[in-house]
C-alpha positions in Angstrom: -21.0 17.9 -28.1 -18.1 16.8 -25.9 -14.7 18.2 -26.9 -12.1 15.7 -27.9 -9.8 14.5 -25.2 -6.3 16.2 -25.2 -3.6 14.0 -23.7 0.0 15.3 -23.3 2.6 14.1 -25.8 6.3 14.1 -24.9 9.4 13.0 -26.7 12.5 11.9 -24.9 14.6 13.4 -27.6 13.5 16.9 -26.8 16.1 19.0 -24.9 13.6 20.0 -22.2 12.1 16.5 -21.8 13.5 16.0 -18.3 11.9 19.3 -17.1 8.5 18.3 -18.7 8.7 14.9 -17.1 9.5 16.3 -13.7 6.5 18.6 -14.0 4.3 15.7 -15.1 5.4 13.5 -12.1 5.2 16.3 -9.4 2.7 15.5 -6.8 2.4 17.3 -3.5 0.3 15.2 -1.1 0.9 17.2 2.1 -2.3 18.4 3.8 -3.2 22.0 4.0 -3.1 23.8 7.3 -6.9 23.5 7.8 -6.9 19.7 7.3 -3.8 19.4 9.5 -5.4 21.3 12.3 -8.7 19.4 12.2 -6.8 16.1 12.4 -4.8 17.3 15.3 -8.0 18.4 17.1 -9.7 15.1 16.4 -6.7 13.1 17.6 -6.4 15.1 20.8 -10.1 14.6 21.5 -9.9 10.9 21.0 -6.9 10.6 23.2 -8.6 12.6 26.0 -12.2 11.4 25.7 -11.9 7.9 24.1 -15.2 6.3 23.0 -17.3 9.4 23.6 -15.2 11.4 21.1 -15.3 8.6 18.5 -19.1 8.4 18.8 -19.5 12.1 18.6 -17.3 12.4 15.4 -19.0 9.4 13.8 -22.4 11.1 14.3 -21.1 14.4 12.9 -19.1 13.2 9.9 -20.9 10.0 8.9 -24.4 10.9 9.8 -24.8 7.8 12.0 -27.4 8.0 14.7 -25.5 5.6 17.1 -25.2 7.0 20.7 -22.7 4.4 22.1 -19.7 2.6 20.9 -21.5 -0.7 21.4 -23.7 0.2 18.4 -20.6 0.6 16.3 -19.2 -2.9 16.8 -20.0 -5.7 14.3 -19.8 -9.2 15.8 -18.3 -12.1 13.9 -21.8 -13.4 13.2 -22.5 -10.3 11.1 -19.5 -10.9 8.9 -20.6 -14.5 8.4 -24.1 -13.3 7.5 -22.6 -11.0 4.8 -21.0 -14.1 3.2 -24.5 -15.6 2.7 -26.0 -12.3 1.4 -23.6 -11.8 -1.5 -24.1 -13.8 -4.8 -22.6 -17.2 -5.2 -20.4 -15.7 -8.0 -19.1 -13.0 -5.7 -18.4 -15.4 -2.9 -16.5 -17.7 -5.2 -14.4 -14.8 -6.6 -13.6 -13.6 -3.0 -12.6 -17.1 -1.9 -10.5 -17.8 -5.0 -8.8 -14.4 -4.7 -8.1 -15.0 -1.0 -6.7 -18.4 -1.7 -4.2 -17.0 -4.3 -3.2 -14.1 -2.1 -2.6 -16.4 0.8 -0.5 -18.9 -1.2 1.7 -16.1 -2.6 2.2 -14.5 0.8 3.0 -17.9 2.5 6.2 -17.8 0.5 7.2 -14.5 2.1 7.3 -15.8 5.7 10.7 -15.4 7.3 11.9 -17.8 9.9 14.2 -17.3 12.9 17.9 -18.4 12.4 21.1 -18.8 14.3 24.7 -19.8 13.7 27.4 -20.9 16.1 30.9 -19.6 16.0 34.0 -21.7 16.7 34.3 -20.6 20.3 30.6 -21.5 21.0 29.1 -18.0 20.6 25.7 -18.1 19.1 24.4 -15.3 16.9 21.1 -15.0 15.1 17.7 -13.4 14.6 14.3 -14.2 16.1 11.3 -13.4 13.9 8.0 -12.7 15.7 4.7 -11.3 14.5 3.1 -8.1 15.7 0.5 -8.7 18.4 -2.3 -6.6 16.8 -2.7 -4.9 13.5 -5.3 -2.3 12.5 -6.9 -2.3 9.1 -8.5 0.9 7.7 -11.0 0.2 4.9 -12.9 3.0 3.0 -16.6 2.8 3.3 -19.7 4.0 1.5 -19.3 4.4 -2.3 -15.5 3.9 -2.2 -15.8 0.3 -1.0 -12.9 -2.0 -1.8 -13.3 -5.6 -0.6 -10.0 -6.4 -2.5 -8.2 -4.1 -0.1 -9.5 -6.1 2.9 -7.9 -9.3 1.4 -4.6 -7.6 0.5 -4.2 -6.0 4.0 -5.6 -8.7 6.3 -4.3 -11.9 4.7 -0.5 -11.0 5.0 -1.1 -10.1 8.6 -2.7 -13.4 9.3 0.0 -15.3 7.4 2.6 -13.5 9.5 0.9 -14.8 12.6 -0.7 -11.6 13.9 -3.0 -12.7 16.7 -5.6 -10.0 16.2 -6.6 -8.0 13.1 -8.9 -5.1 13.9 -10.8 -3.5 11.1 -12.4 0.0 11.0 -14.8 0.9 8.2 -17.0 4.0 8.1 -20.7 3.5 7.3 -22.0 6.8 6.0 -25.6 7.2 7.0 -25.5 3.6 8.3 -24.6 2.2 4.8 -22.9 -1.2 5.2 -21.2 -2.8 2.2 -21.9 -6.6 2.2 -18.9 -7.4 0.0 -16.5 -5.6 2.3 -17.9 -7.5 5.3 -17.8 -10.8 3.4 -14.2 -10.1 2.5 -13.4 -9.5 6.2 -14.9 -12.8 7.0 -12.9 -14.7 4.3 -9.7 -12.9 5.3 -10.0 -13.8 9.0 -10.5 -10.3 10.4 -11.1 -10.7 14.2 -13.0 -7.5 15.1 -14.8 -4.8 13.2 -15.8 -1.2 14.2 -18.0 0.9 12.0 -16.0 4.1 12.4 -13.8 6.0 10.0 -11.8 9.1 9.4 -9.1 10.6 11.6 -11.0 9.5 14.6 -10.7 5.8 13.7 -7.0 6.2 13.1 -6.5 7.9 16.5 -8.6 5.2 18.2 -6.4 2.4 16.7 -3.2 4.3 17.6 -4.0 5.2 21.2 -6.8 2.8 22.1 -10.1 3.7 23.7 -12.3 1.9 26.2 -13.6 -0.2 23.3 -11.1 0.0 20.5 -7.9 -1.9 21.3 -4.5 -0.2 20.7 -2.8 -1.7 17.7 0.9 -2.0 16.7 0.5 -1.0 13.1 -2.1 0.6 10.9 -2.5 -0.3 7.2 -5.0 0.5 4.5 -6.0 3.3 2.2 -8.1 6.4 3.1 -8.9 10.0 2.2 -6.7 13.0 3.0 -7.9 13.1 6.7 -6.9 9.4 7.1 -3.6 9.9 5.4 -2.8 13.0 7.6 -3.8 11.1 10.7 -1.6 8.2 9.8 1.3 10.6 9.4 0.6 12.1 12.8 0.4 8.9 14.7 3.5 7.3 13.1 5.9 6.6 15.9 3.1 5.8 18.3 2.3 3.0 15.9 3.7 1.7 12.6 2.0 2.6 9.4 2.3 1.0 5.9 2.8 4.2 3.9 1.3 7.6 3.0 -0.1 6.7 -0.4 -0.6 9.1 -3.3 -2.9 8.7 -6.3 -2.8 5.4 -8.2 -0.5 5.2 -11.2 0.4 3.0 -14.2 3.2 3.1 -16.6 2.8 0.9 -19.8 5.9 0.2 -21.9 4.9 -1.2 -25.3 6.8 -2.2 -28.4 3.9 -1.2 -30.6 2.6 -4.7 -31.2 -0.2 -5.0 -28.6 -3.8 -4.2 -29.6 -4.1 -0.4 -29.0 -7.6 -0.9 -27.5 -6.0 -3.1 -24.8 -3.5 -0.5 -23.9 -6.1 2.3 -23.9 -8.2 0.3 -21.4 -5.2 -0.5 -19.3 -4.6 3.3 -19.0 -8.3 3.8 -18.2 -8.0 1.2 -15.4 -5.9 3.6 -13.3 -7.4 6.8 -14.6 -10.9 5.8 -13.4 -9.7 5.7 -9.7 -9.8 9.4 -9.4 -9.0 12.7 -11.1 -5.4 12.7 -9.7 -4.5 9.2 -10.9 -1.7 9.0 -13.4 -1.6 6.9 -16.6 1.5 7.0 -18.9 2.4 5.1 -22.0 6.0 4.8 -23.3 6.8 3.4 -26.8 9.4 3.9 -29.5 6.7 3.6 -32.1 5.1 7.0 -32.8 2.4 5.5 -35.0 1.4 3.2 -32.2 1.1 6.2 -29.8 -1.3 7.7 -32.4 -3.3 4.5 -32.6 -3.6 4.4 -28.8 -4.7 8.0 -28.7 -7.4 7.1 -31.3 -8.5 4.1 -29.2 -8.8 6.4 -26.1 -11.0 8.8 -28.1 -13.1 5.8 -29.4 -13.5 4.0 -26.0 -13.9 6.9 -23.6 -17.6 7.5 -24.4 -18.3 3.9 -23.4 -16.9 4.3 -19.9 -19.1 4.7 -16.8 -16.5 7.0 -15.2 -15.7 8.9 -18.4 -15.5 12.3 -16.7 -13.0 11.1 -14.1 -10.9 9.3 -16.8 -10.9 12.4 -19.0 -9.8 14.7 -16.1 -7.1 12.3 -15.1 -5.7 11.7 -18.6 -5.8 15.4 -19.5 -4.3 16.5 -16.2 -1.7 13.9 -15.4 -1.6 11.4 -18.3 1.0 11.3 -21.1 2.1 9.4 -24.2 5.9 9.4 -24.4 8.0 8.6 -27.4 11.4 7.1 -26.8 14.3 6.1 -29.2 14.4 2.5 -28.2 13.7 0.1 -25.3 16.9 1.0 -23.5 15.7 4.6 -23.3 12.3 3.3 -22.3 13.9 1.5 -19.3 15.8 4.7 -18.3 12.5 6.6 -18.3 10.9 3.8 -16.4 13.5 4.0 -13.6 13.2 7.7 -13.5 9.4 7.4 -13.0 9.6 4.5 -10.5 6.0 3.6 -11.1 3.5 1.9 -8.8 2.4 -0.4 -11.6 4.6 -1.2 -14.6 3.2 -3.1 -17.6 5.9 -4.5 -19.9 3.6 -5.1 -22.9 6.4 -6.4 -25.2 7.4 -9.6 -26.9 10.1 -10.6 -24.5 9.5 -8.9 -21.1 12.0 -11.2 -19.4 14.8 -9.6 -21.4 13.9 -6.1 -20.0 13.6 -7.2 -16.4 17.3 -6.9 -15.4 17.2 -3.3 -16.4 14.3 -2.4 -14.1 15.5 -1.0 -10.7 12.4 0.8 -9.5 8.8 -0.4 -9.7 6.2 -1.5 -7.2 4.8 -4.4 -9.3 5.8 -5.5 -12.8 3.2 -7.0 -15.1 5.0 -9.1 -17.8 3.8 -9.6 -21.3 0.8 -8.6 -23.4 -1.8 -10.7 -21.5 -1.0 -9.6 -18.0 -3.4 -6.7 -17.4 -2.6 -4.7 -14.2 -6.2 -5.2 -13.2 -5.4 -8.9 -12.5 -2.9 -7.8 -9.9 -5.5 -5.6 -8.2 -7.7 -8.6 -7.4 -6.6 -12.1 -7.8 -3.1 -12.7 -9.2 -1.7 -13.2 -5.7 1.0 -10.5 -5.1 -0.1 -7.5 -3.0 -1.8 -4.5 -4.6 -0.7 -2.2 -1.8 2.3 -0.6 -3.6 4.6 2.4 -3.3 3.4 5.5 -5.2 4.8 8.9 -6.2 8.2 7.6 -7.0 8.7 5.9 -3.6 9.4 2.6 -5.4 12.9 3.9 -5.3 13.1 2.9 -1.7 9.9 1.1 -0.8 8.3 -2.4 -1.5 4.8 -3.8 -1.8 3.0 -4.6 1.5 3.8 -8.1 2.6 4.2 -10.6 5.4 7.4 -8.9 6.4 5.5 -5.7 7.3 3.8 -7.6 10.1 6.9 -9.3 11.5 9.6 -8.0 13.7 13.2 -9.1 13.9 15.1 -9.3 17.2 18.9 -9.9 17.3 20.2 -12.9 19.3 23.6 -12.7 20.9 24.7 -15.5 23.2 28.4 -15.3 24.1 30.4 -18.2 25.4 33.0 -17.4 28.0 35.8 -17.5 25.4 33.7 -15.4 23.0 33.0 -12.8 25.6 36.7 -12.6 26.5 37.8 -12.0 22.9 35.0 -9.6 22.1 35.5 -7.8 25.4 39.0 -6.8 24.3 37.7 -5.3 21.0 34.8 -3.6 22.8 37.1 -2.1 25.5 39.3 -0.4 22.9 36.3 0.9 21.0 34.5 2.1 24.1 37.5 3.9 25.5 38.0 5.6 22.1 34.5 7.0 22.6 35.2 8.0 26.2 32.5 5.6 27.4 34.3 4.1 30.4 31.4 2.2 31.9 30.9 0.4 28.5 34.6 -0.5 28.5 34.7 -1.8 32.1 31.5 -3.8 31.6 33.2 -5.6 28.7 36.5 -5.9 30.6 35.0 -7.7 33.5 34.4 -10.7 31.1 38.0 -10.8 29.8 39.8 -13.8 31.1 
């Protein structure tokens, strides 16, 4: 007989609550030395030997028999074929999700702007898209067509000319839904490669894989470590930790709903984090009972159990004001405000990746089809990071166009500043323009 699940209970009134919360939230995502060294070796080999190294690593790590890079390239026709192979319901869901994601992200587009000063000097900003973006997509069992939509569509909306996707195919296993999503999202080129070798190929380029300007998309520890190493050569979206959800509830939502919302993150992997905060102790008891009742019905029950027992918690607070303070301390990736009036709490929230308002807005809707991006800051990084968006695929260049009068007046200021810094050439360059 399976032992009952034991989930951590915390009370914000306890004197050592802060210490217990810090322990609960602690997550060290750095690679160990062995992983780090393997990634460095793989990256070096790809930089030096290009396609040959990528093919060799793909054979070794993915069990793929291909002997040339040409065999690891999927033409556009193959993506279009995948769209016909999935069920009509799957195609309709993909296209509906893509439409909603596209419409939402269209509103994020930033335009260039200028203004003219009284003396005729023009200042402004020119907004331009990246030339090429690389999209990493997990393959095999961990196949997420939703990630293809969430990463590729903002890039296309931003105006990125070429989106290059890499997806591993362990033992040659292609996921038709992932390929169909790539077709719907407008991905331009697909290479069936993965791991650190795929990240290195995108970052540095090979004979076949074009060098990109930014790499986005989730992956395992080798992918995350490789992204960390190539940052600076290319841009990256983030180094993501395990998925997480914080549910704040006033005690009036069906406890079965809340239990399943917690499960929705816990089923990702054993390190995922699901936390419930409520001022109602009896409601916390009810949710714990729902967890015990519903867990045996879940396909990923073992993963959910490990996640909830290792990193989950039910937290009692005095009131909603304290709940908001705890929320800002956690800075969750996903925040559900399962309360009667979520709008009233919104001004108090400073740190959260995505905020799901009200009892009916399950976080799962945001993962697939609500519209906002599901690539979100984890591990407390919502304190300083934002969801992936169109702005991540655009660059901003400053525009400075001085009139003769403007250059003369600014030159006087620059001269004083430059001589104060003992940069004489700066000063004299500005002084030449003074009337």
